[in-house]
N, C-alpha and C positions, 0 to 999 in steps of 0.2 A: 674755484677759488677766489678770494678776494683780493684786492689789489693796495698795497701800500706803498708810500715812498719813503725810501730811508736817505737822508741827506745831513750834511755838515752846514752850519748856518753862521754867519756873523753879523750882529745888528748893532750900529752905530745911533747914538743918541744926539739929537739936536743940542740938548744942553750939557753934553760932555759923557763919556763913558760909553758902555757897550756890553754886549752879553755875545756870547757864541755857545753852540751845542755841537755834539759830534755823535753822528749816527743817529740822530733824531728820526722818530717814525711817525708818520700820519696816514689814516685812511684816507683813500682817495677815491672817487668814483670814475669809471673808467679805466683804460690803460695808460695814460699818462696825464702829466701836468706841466704847465708851463714855469719856469722860475719866478715870472712876475706874479702868477695867480698863487703859487706856493709861498711866496715872499708876503703877501696879503694875507692869506691863510693862517700864517704863523703869528703874524703881529695881531691879528684880529683875536685868534684863540688864545693867544696869552695875555690879550689885553692892556698891550704895550701902548705908551703915549710918548710923545715927543720922538718919535723915531725918524731918523735920517736915512742913510745907507742901509739896505739889506742886500747881504751877497750870500748866493746858495752854492754851495759846493758838492762835488763827490754823490751828485744826485742819482740815485737808482731805483727802479720800480721794482719791487718785490711781489710774490706770491705768498700772502698771508692771511689768514682770518682776520677780519676787521675786529678791534678793541672795543670801539665804543657802540652803543646802541643809537640806532638811528634818530635824528631830532624828534620826530613825532613820536616815539616811542617814550624818549625823556619827557615831554609836554603832559603825557596822560598819567603822571604820577604826581 
């Protein structure tokens, strides 16, 4: 079974404001992911700019089928 990470997050922007998410899920390679790598992944995946602090909360790894096709499959279309 594939691995996914489920977590809550809070992101502050350097120009004010912020966003948060609860029980957000992302596909991961392997059995774990660091909070730092997860923060970078979500900021890049959502194409966020002017990001200040990112807080990862309530992280847990779950066994669940990946929802996205691998990147090499996406480039073939």
